[in-house]
Z-matrix of the N, CA and C atoms (Angstrom, degrees):
N
C 1 1.446
C 2 1.516 1 108.86
N 3 1.280 2 117.95 1 123.64
C 4 1.458 3 122.92 2 -178.42
C 5 1.528 4 109.53 3 -64.99
N 6 1.321 5 117.86 4 134.20
C 7 1.447 6 121.97 5 178.98
C 8 1.516 7 113.89 6 90.24
N 9 1.323 8 117.90 7 -6.32
C 10 1.456 9 119.67 8 179.18
C 11 1.526 10 109.12 9 -84.75
N 12 1.342 11 117.11 10 153.37
C 13 1.458 12 119.08 11 -179.58
C 14 1.519 13 110.91 12 -68.08
N 15 1.325 14 117.36 13 154.68
C 16 1.460 15 120.07 14 178.07
C 17 1.527 16 110.17 15 -65.31
N 18 1.326 17 117.97 16 159.50
C 19 1.458 18 120.70 17 179.62
C 20 1.529 19 111.21 18 -54.59
N 21 1.321 20 115.80 19 134.59
C 22 1.452 21 120.97 20 179.15
C 23 1.514 22 114.39 21 86.66
N 24 1.329 23 118.60 22 -6.96
C 25 1.462 24 121.73 23 179.98
C 26 1.520 25 109.79 24 -88.92
N 27 1.312 26 115.63 25 158.54
C 28 1.460 27 120.82 26 177.48
C 29 1.520 28 109.53 27 -65.52
N 30 1.318 29 116.26 28 147.12
C 31 1.460 30 121.18 29 -178.43
C 32 1.528 31 112.14 30 -88.69
N 33 1.334 32 118.24 31 8.68
C 34 1.463 33 121.00 32 179.10
C 35 1.518 34 110.17 33 -64.69
N 36 1.331 35 115.25 34 148.63
C 37 1.459 36 120.86 35 176.78
C 38 1.527 37 108.73 36 -75.87
N 39 1.303 38 115.89 37 131.87
C 40 1.459 39 121.12 38 179.05
C 41 1.516 40 109.92 39 -105.23
N 42 1.319 41 116.31 40 140.29
C 43 1.458 42 121.02 41 175.97
C 44 1.522 43 108.39 42 -89.33
N 45 1.337 44 117.22 43 128.37
C 46 1.467 45 119.01 44 179.92
C 47 1.527 46 111.10 45 -71.32
N 48 1.317 47 115.58 46 148.65
C 49 1.462 48 122.18 47 174.54
C 50 1.522 49 106.50 48 -119.01
N 51 1.325 50 116.84 49 112.69
C 52 1.461 51 121.06 50 -179.39
C 53 1.522 52 109.30 51 -79.91
N 54 1.313 53 116.17 52 139.31
C 55 1.461 54 122.24 53 -179.47
C 56 1.524 55 109.48 54 -130.23
N 57 1.305 56 115.94 55 160.84
C 58 1.464 57 122.10 56 173.58
C 59 1.527 58 106.27 57 -105.80
N 60 1.339 59 117.79 58 115.81
C 61 1.470 60 119.20 59 -176.78
C 62 1.526 61 111.34 60 -68.29
N 63 1.342 62 115.65 61 142.15
C 64 1.459 63 119.54 62 175.01
C 65 1.524 64 111.76 63 -134.63
N 66 1.332 65 117.14 64 0.37
C 67 1.457 66 122.09 65 175.73
C 68 1.524 67 109.40 66 -128.40
N 69 1.324 68 115.95 67 153.43
C 70 1.462 69 121.92 68 176.38
C 71 1.521 70 107.76 69 -115.95
N 72 1.328 71 115.97 70 130.62
C 73 1.468 72 120.92 71 178.87
C 74 1.521 73 109.23 72 -117.52
N 75 1.314 74 115.83 73 145.15
C 76 1.456 75 121.92 74 173.08
C 77 1.525 76 106.92 75 -95.61
N 78 1.334 77 116.07 76 133.54
C 79 1.456 78 120.69 77 -179.89
C 80 1.518 79 109.85 78 -126.90
N 81 1.304 80 115.95 79 161.36
C 82 1.453 81 121.77 80 172.82
C 83 1.514 82 107.81 81 -114.34
N 84 1.323 83 116.22 82 139.73
C 85 1.456 84 119.65 83 -178.45
C 86 1.513 85 110.59 84 -147.37
N 87 1.314 86 115.71 85 141.65
C 88 1.447 87 121.87 86 169.74
C 89 1.525 88 105.42 87 -76.90
N 90 1.303 89 118.34 88 141.12
C 91 1.466 90 120.27 89 -176.95
C 92 1.518 91 113.24 90 -79.59
N 93 1.330 92 117.77 91 -1.54
C 94 1.463 93 120.75 92 -179.10
C 95 1.529 94 110.52 93 -72.80
N 96 1.321 95 115.18 94 125.47
C 97 1.456 96 121.27 95 177.47
C 98 1.518 97 107.73 96 -120.28
N 99 1.323 98 115.52 97 134.54
C 100 1.457 99 121.28 98 -179.03
C 101 1.521 100 109.05 99 -128.27
N 102 1.323 101 116.41 100 121.18
C 103 1.467 102 123.26 101 -178.97
C 104 1.521 103 111.96 102 52.94
N 105 1.319 104 117.24 103 40.47
C 106 1.457 105 122.01 104 175.27
C 107 1.513 106 115.55 105 83.05
N 108 1.327 107 118.84 106 4.69
C 109 1.467 108 122.24 107 179.30
C 110 1.521 109 109.51 108 -127.39
N 111 1.339 110 115.89 109 155.65
C 112 1.453 111 119.84 110 175.02
C 113 1.520 112 108.33 111 -59.82
N 114 1.319 113 117.71 112 134.64
C 115 1.465 114 121.23 113 179.39
C 116 1.526 115 110.75 114 -70.12
N 117 1.333 116 116.99 115 -36.09
C 118 1.460 117 122.02 116 179.99
C 119 1.522 118 108.77 117 -119.23
N 120 1.332 119 117.73 118 151.89
C 121 1.468 120 120.13 119 -178.84
C 122 1.531 121 112.13 120 -60.99
N 123 1.319 122 116.31 121 148.83
C 124 1.454 123 121.46 122 172.49
C 125 1.522 124 108.13 123 -73.00
N 126 1.329 125 116.38 124 149.57
C 127 1.455 126 121.09 125 -179.12
C 128 1.524 127 109.83 126 -118.12
N 129 1.322 128 116.71 127 124.53
C 130 1.454 129 122.19 128 176.27
C 131 1.520 130 108.93 129 -70.20
N 132 1.330 131 117.35 130 129.61
C 133 1.466 132 121.09 131 178.31
C 134 1.526 133 110.84 132 -101.94
N 135 1.347 134 116.17 133 -54.42
C 136 1.468 135 119.34 134 -177.88
C 137 1.517 136 109.69 135 -173.19
N 138 1.330 137 115.96 136 161.74
C 139 1.456 138 120.47 137 169.72
C 140 1.515 139 107.76 138 -79.34
N 141 1.316 140 116.94 139 141.98
C 142 1.462 141 122.19 140 179.41
C 143 1.524 142 108.66 141 -103.12
N 144 1.312 143 116.44 142 87.38
C 145 1.464 144 121.41 143 -178.82
C 146 1.529 145 111.46 144 -71.64
N 147 1.346 146 117.39 145 -13.80
C 148 1.462 147 121.98 146 179.39
C 149 1.528 148 112.03 147 -89.11
N 150 1.333 149 118.39 148 -0.03
C 151 1.464 150 123.01 149 -177.65
C 152 1.523 151 108.30 150 -126.60
N 153 1.333 152 116.49 151 135.35
C 154 1.461 153 120.51 152 176.66
C 155 1.522 154 109.53 153 -98.23
N 156 1.318 155 116.07 154 163.77
C 157 1.461 156 121.26 155 178.12
C 158 1.527 157 110.40 156 -59.63
N 159 1.317 158 117.86 157 -34.34
C 160 1.467 159 121.90 158 179.58
C 161 1.534 160 111.89 159 -66.60
N 162 1.336 161 118.00 160 -22.38
C 163 1.464 162 122.13 161 179.64
C 164 1.529 163 112.89 162 -78.08
N 165 1.322 164 117.22 163 -15.44
C 166 1.460 165 121.87 164 -173.23
C 167 1.526 166 110.00 165 -104.58
N 168 1.343 167 118.20 166 125.51
C 169 1.472 168 119.66 167 178.04
C 170 1.527 169 110.44 168 -69.20
N 171 1.328 170 118.36 169 152.94
C 172 1.463 171 120.52 170 176.36
C 173 1.522 172 111.25 171 -57.00
N 174 1.329 173 116.20 172 152.69
C 175 1.471 174 121.28 173 -178.73
C 176 1.512 175 110.31 174 -54.09
N 177 1.325 176 116.45 175 132.73
C 178 1.451 177 121.61 176 179.35
C 179 1.523 178 114.02 177 89.32
N 180 1.324 179 117.50 178 -4.69
C 181 1.460 180 121.35 179 177.94
C 182 1.530 181 108.72 180 -117.07
N 183 1.299 182 116.08 181 165.41
C 184 1.465 183 119.43 182 176.09
C 185 1.513 184 112.69 183 88.76
N 186 1.319 185 114.65 184 -166.24
C 187 1.465 186 121.67 185 -175.42
C 188 1.523 187 111.09 186 -69.47
N 189 1.322 188 114.69 187 157.38
C 190 1.454 189 120.99 188 175.16
C 191 1.523 190 108.19 189 -71.66
N 192 1.358 191 119.05 190 133.19
C 193 1.470 192 119.29 191 -178.43
C 194 1.530 193 111.96 192 -63.59
N 195 1.307 194 115.49 193 150.36
C 196 1.462 195 121.51 194 178.91
C 197 1.514 196 110.19 195 -74.96
N 198 1.305 197 116.67 196 143.98
C 199 1.465 198 120.75 197 175.98
C 200 1.514 199 109.39 198 -81.76
N 201 1.308 200 115.80 199 153.25
C 202 1.442 201 119.29 200 174.33
C 203 1.435 202 111.70 201 123.45
């Protein structure tokens, strides 16, 4: 169910905190999605100091990510 807490998490309602991004991070992810969520956790790889926020298209827009 979209919007539900992950297994084992408290069922309390959380208030979102909107932020303005100023850093770009590279992550690793398995492409498997189950019930609208990543099947496996995302993995932080590194901060990309060579890329600005303006260089990155909003989530869901732009080119298809490369596999690997």
